[in-house]
C-alpha positions as CSV (number, residue, x, y, z in Angstrom):
1,M,8.8,-32.6,-33.2
2,A,8.9,-31.0,-29.7
3,L,7.9,-33.1,-26.9
4,N,6.6,-30.2,-24.9
5,T,4.1,-28.3,-27.2
6,E,2.4,-25.5,-25.5
7,H,-1.3,-25.1,-26.0
8,E,-2.7,-21.7,-26.9
9,L,-4.8,-21.7,-23.8
10,H,-1.7,-21.9,-21.7
11,K,-0.2,-18.8,-23.5
12,R,-3.3,-16.7,-22.7
13,R,-3.3,-17.8,-19.1
14,R,0.5,-16.9,-18.8
15,S,-0.3,-13.4,-20.1
16,R,-3.2,-13.0,-17.8
17,N,-1.0,-14.1,-14.8
18,V,1.8,-11.8,-15.9
19,G,-0.7,-8.9,-16.0
20,L,-2.2,-9.6,-12.7
21,G,1.3,-10.1,-11.2
22,L,2.1,-6.5,-12.5
23,V,-1.1,-5.2,-11.0
24,L,-0.3,-6.7,-7.6
25,V,3.3,-5.3,-7.7
26,A,2.0,-1.9,-8.5
27,F,-0.4,-2.1,-5.5
28,V,2.2,-3.2,-3.2
29,A,4.5,-0.4,-4.4
30,L,1.7,2.1,-3.8
31,V,1.0,0.9,-0.3
32,F,4.7,0.9,0.5
33,G,5.2,4.4,-0.9
34,L,2.2,5.8,1.1
35,T,3.7,4.0,4.2
36,V,7.1,5.6,3.6
37,V,5.5,9.1,3.3
38,K,3.3,8.7,6.4
39,V,6.4,7.6,8.5
40,Q,8.5,10.4,7.2
41,Q,5.7,13.0,8.2
42,G,5.4,11.3,11.7
43,D,5.5,14.5,13.5
44,L,2.3,15.7,11.7
45,M,0.3,12.6,12.7
46,E,-1.5,12.0,15.8
47,A,-2.7,8.3,16.2
48,Y,-5.6,7.2,18.4
49,D,-3.8,5.6,21.4
50,H,-6.3,6.1,24.2
51,Q,-4.8,9.3,25.3
52,P,-6.3,12.8,25.1
53,R,-4.9,14.5,22.0
54,V,-3.3,17.8,22.9
55,S,-4.4,19.4,19.6
56,V,-8.1,19.1,20.5
57,L,-8.0,20.1,24.2
58,P,-9.4,23.5,24.9
59,Q,-7.1,26.2,25.6
60,E,-6.6,27.2,29.2
61,A,-7.1,30.8,30.1
62,E,-4.2,32.4,31.5
63,E,-4.6,34.5,34.6
């Protein structure tokens, strides 16, 4: 007779915890992937840094 018999409730909890862990790992991978893509396309982004954005300034008329 085994001294450490595992109750059925613990087996269900373990499977739920593994499922939740996989969901969290997938979420972290998604956020990491999006971050990598944004960093690689850095020249296309303009962040708000309290400076006027060149792309939205009106064009100056040339004389």
